[in-house]
N, C-alpha and C positions, 0 to 999 in steps of 0.2 A: 388350364384356366384355375382348377382347384388349387394347384401348387403355387400359382402366383398369389391367390387370395390369401393362403396361409402365410406366406411371407410377408405381405403387407400387415397382417394381423400381428405377427410377432414383432416387427419393427414399430408398429404403433404402440403396443403395450410396453416396450422398452423405453420408448421416448416419454410415454406418460408417467413411467415410474421413476425415471432418472433426470428428466428435465428439472435443473435446479433454479434458483432465484436468478436474477439479472447479473449477478455477480460470478463471472467466470475467469479462471486463472489458468495461464499456461505455466508449466513447471520446467525450470532449467533443469536438465538431466546431468547425471554424475560425468558422463562422458564429455560434456562440454567444458569440464575442468574448472568450473566456477565455484564448486561447493566446498565448504568446510563443514564441520558439525554444527558450528553456529555462525551465521552472518551477522557481523556487529555494525558495519558501516559502508557507505558508498560514497565515492567522489568521482565526478567526471572532470579531468583537468583541461586545461587550454589547449592541449594537444589532442584531445578527443579520447584519450585512454580512460577506461573505467577502472578505478581502483577499489577493491573490495577487501575489507579488514574482516578476518575470521578468527576463530579459536585455534586454527591450524595453519597460521602463516597468512602472508599478505598476497592477494592476487592482483595482476594487472592484465586487463582485458582489452585487446585491440578491435574487437568485433569478429576477429578470425582465430585469434590465437591468445593463449593465457600463459603468462610468465608467473611463477610462483617464487616468492622470497620467503626464506626461513632463517631462523637463527642458526649460526654455526659457532660455537664457543671458541673454536680455534681462529676464527676470522674476525677481528675487531670492526671490519667495515660492513659486516652483515647486520641486519636489523636486530635490535637488542632483545626482542621477545616475540614469540609466535602468535601471542594473543594481542590483536590489534583492535582497539576499542574505538578510535576515532581518527578522521583525516581531514586535513585543510590544505589549501594552496595559497601561498603568499604571492604579493604583487610581482616578485620576480619569477614566478612560475615554479618554485620549489615546493616539493610536497612534503608535509609534515604529518607525523603519525604519533598518537598516543597509544602506549602499549602498557603491559602489566609491569614493565620494569623500565619505566622512563619514556622519554620522547626520542624520536628519531627524525631526521630529514634526509632525503634522497637526492643524491647527486646524479642528474641525468647524463652528464658527459662521462663520468667515470662509472656510472652503473653501480654504485655503492651508497652506503649510508654513514652518517655521522650520528652518533648516539650521545644523549645527555641522561645518564642514569643515576646521578647523585647530585645532591645539594649540600655542599660541603662534604662531610663524611656520611650523611644519611642517605639512604636509598630512596629513589623516587618511585615508590611501588604504588600500584593501583591508579595509574594515569587514565582515567576514563574519558576525559574530554580534552580537546585542543582547538584552539581558535586562532586563525590567522587575521589579526586585527586590522582594520582600515588605517591604523597609525604606523603600520609596518612592523609591529611588534608581534610576538607569539605569546598567547595566553593559554595556560593549561592548568589542570588541577591533579593533585595527588591524594588519594583518599586518606593517606595517613599523615601527609606532610602539609596540605592546604592548597592555596591558590597562588600562581606563579606567573611572572612576566619574564620572557626572555627578550632582552634587547639585542635584536640581530645585528645592528649597526656596530655596537660596542662589545658585542660577544659577551653579554653580562647577564646573569641569572639573579632575579630578585624575588623574594617571597613578599606577597602582599598580606599584610596583617598576620595574626596569629593562625595556627592550624584550627580549622573550623571543628567544633566539638564532634559531630557525627559524620564528617566527611562529605565530599561532593560525588555523587554517584553519576552513572552514565546519563547522557542527554541533560547535563546541568549547567551548560553555558551557552549564552547567545549574546551577540553584540547589539546594542541599542544606539544606532547612529543618529536617531533623533535627539535623545537626551544625553548623548556623548558618554557611554559607559557600557558596562557588562553586567547582565543579570546572572545570578548564580543560585541554582536550586539545591537546597540541602534538606536533610531531615528535621532541622531546627528553623525552617522558614526560608524565605527569599532573602538574599543579599543583593545589594547594587554597589558596584565599584564605579565611582564618578571619576572620569578621566581628568576633569578640569580641577576637581578639588584633591584628586589623589588621594581618595579615602573610600573605605568600606562603610556602608549603611545597612542596618537591619532593624528588627523590631525594638531593639534596645536603643539604637542610635537612629532616630527618625525625626530630624528637625522640620522636614517638610511635610510630615504627616502623610506620607504615601500610604494609600490604603491597603496595598498588597504586601506591605513589609509587616507580616504577622509571624507569629511563632509556628503556624501550621506547616506541617511537611509539605514542601513544595518541589515538584519532580516533572520530568517529561517536557522541559522547555522547548518552545519552537516560536518562530516569527511568521506571520502572514500579513503582508502589506504593513499597515500601522499598528498591528496588534501584537502584544506579547500573549502567548496562550501557554498555559500550564495547568497541571493537575494539583489541586489541594487535597492530599490524601486524608485529612482529618474530616473536612466537610464532605468528602466523596463527590467533588465537582470538578468540572473543567472550567477555568476561569478565563475570561476574554478581557484584556486589559488595553484600553486605547492610550497609546504612548504619546499622542499629541494632546489629548484631552486630560490625560493622566487620572483616568477614572475606569472602574469596572463597568463594562457595557453589556455584559451577558454571563450567564452562568449555565452549564448543562450538566445534567446528572445520569450518565448511562447506567443502566441496570440490567444484570444479566437475566435472562429468561429461565436459566437452569442451575446457576450457582448463586449461593448466598455469599455475602460479604465480598463481592466481586470487585470493589473499587480499591485496588492497590496499584496505581498507575505505573507503567514503565516507559511507554513511548507514546508520543503524538506526532504524526507526520501530517503537514498540510500540503495539499497537491495545488496545482495551478488553477484549479476551479474554486479554491478556498474551501474545499471539503477536508475533513480530518479522518485519518485512519489512526485508531486508538487501541492499545492493548494493555492488559494488566498482568501482574505477577502470577494470578491463578488461572491464566490462560482464557480470558475472555477478550475477544476481538470485536471491535465495532467499527462501523463506517458512519460518519456523521455529516450531515448538510446542516451547518449552523443557521443559514438564512431562513429555514423553514422548521427548525428543530426536529428534523428527521434523523432518527438513530435507528441503525439496522445492525443486528448482531450477526456476525459471520462465523461459520463452523467448518472445521476440518472433517470431512467424510472420506474414509478410505474407499468407499465403493463409488466415489465420483472423482475421476481424475481432474476435474476442472475446479474443485474446491480449493480453498486456500490450503497451502502446505502444513500450516501450523496455527494454532490460535494465539500465538505470541510472536512478536517481532521486535527487533532492536532498532531497524533502519529502513528508511524508505528513500527512493529516488525516482524521478520522472524525467523521461526522455522528451526530446523535442516533439516527437509525434503524439505525445500524450500518454504513453505506456508508463504505468507506474510499477516500479519494482519494489517488492516487500521482502526484506531479508529476515528469514526466520531460522529456528534451530534444525529445520528440516531442509533447508536450501532456500532457493529464490522462487517466488510466485510473481508472475506478471499479469496485470490486468490494464486493458485500455478501455476507459469509459465511453470513448467516442468510436472505438471501432471494435466491437465485441466479436469474439471468435465464432459465436452464433447467437441468434435471438429466439426467444421462446414466444409462440404466438398460441395462446390457449383458446382454442376455438369454442370449447365447451363452456367458456364464460358467456358466450353469446348464444350458444345453442346447446342448452343442458341435455337434451335428448340424446346427444351424441354419447354421452356416458352409459347409456342404457344398452348400447349395442357394442359394435367393434370399432367404432370411430371412423377415421379417415383411412381409406385403403388405396387411393390413387390420387395423383396430383399432376397439375399442368399449369405453367406460367403463361399469362396472356402477354404476347409480345407487344401489343399495342399500348398497354397502360401499366404493365407490371403487376396487375392484379392476379390472383390465383384461382384456379378451378379445382374443386376438391370432390372427389367421389367417396361416398359413404357406403356403409354396409346396407343399411335399410332406411336411410334418412334423406335419400334424394341427392341431387346435384347441388353443390355449394358454390356460389361465387363470392369469394372473400377479398377484401380490400385491405392489405396489411398496413398501409400508412394511416388510415382511418379507424382500423380495427372494427370493421362493420362487414355484414354479410347479406346475401340474399339466397334463399332456398328455392330451387326450382324442382316442382314435382315431375315425375316422369310419366310418359304414356302408359307404361305397363303397371301403373299402380292398381291396387285391389283393396278389398276389405281387410285381407291379411296384412298386405304391404301398402299402406295408405300414401307413401312417398314414392313407391316403385321398388324395383329390385336393386341389387348391389351394383355399383358404378366402378368399373374398372378400365384399365388401359386407355386413359384419357390421352388424346392427341389433338393438336391444333394444326389446322390446315386452311389457309387463307382466312376467309370470315367464318369458318365453320370449326366446331368442336366435335371431334368423333370419340365415341366410347362404347363399351360392351355393357349390356345389362340384361340379364336372364339368357334368352336364346336369340337375341337380336343385336345388330350393330346400329347405333343411333348416330344421326347428324343433327347438331344443334346450331341453328343460325344466331351468332353472338350478337349481331347488330340488329336484328328484327325479332 
């Protein structure tokens, strides 16, 4: 009996010390073949394959097997560069990639790539974004060369406007199907390319007085329903812009609890619940619920295997079952807000006296209603209702002036309408119904 009591004590203390917040992550392990030193992007294609762009090649995951594609300088049909920044799928099911040395398209029949690595004689370096447009064209950016359209039908590459002064960084292109154009994020503000007018607009050319076309650095673009969401790195705010009403409807300012000057945005990912996952260049990671202004900072903790793998990420993706994949420099972390890997029930919130002793030392689930029976060290028998997060404390017959609730309750067992347990030198039977 003494040995069982000590085991419960150790387990109780470990749980109390290591139980984290409600955010629990599963880590994809190296042996599963999905990791590179940096995860840049995700895409699930129409055939169900998950494509993962990394700093060490392109991965294609079937759910059971991973294929790896890397550059081979002796093979012109291999992908043009191992650093894959962005992925999209066109209407015909072809997969396009933005790399450090141009763009590439994958031929599923031949299992090979066609590369576009130059515009004229100029190399297309630093291609951080690629977008398969609803018009059938491929739109992409080169940090040094600017913004491009590739006309798939006519096999023609066209530069749109002049090279942008400070370049287009990652997470810098999104298509606006409402206003028929593309939003472009740069260090010199937002640009908008209008499909109908075939023209670029920014703070210097803004005939419609669009309020978000300012000179402030605009990065980390994403879409959520009818909203354009991006980060204004000058104001240190996340901007919510209604694409139908054409106005800013909300701003939020995440602030790190431990780091100063934390707002230098890198990535915003909007999940299916319209919640945001946001990271900055100085490794501050936030989870945001815009509807109630809830902002939670997430931390990597080496001592907690269920913490996020890194406090920086480039890409997010959500499965049909709700699982959210976060691509970080340390691999992939997976979180499912609807199906947590475990839930934390802090009984001491309701019963602070538990903290004065050794806490809960035995457990049994009530098969009739799913409630829990908890045996404590010196605080009686607890009947806990997890759905309502409420409890009832039952004093034992062996209570005394020294033990006002009774002795330690161990070896809880359910049998019929009765609950059996050991306390002190006796076996007790408790009638749950009466």
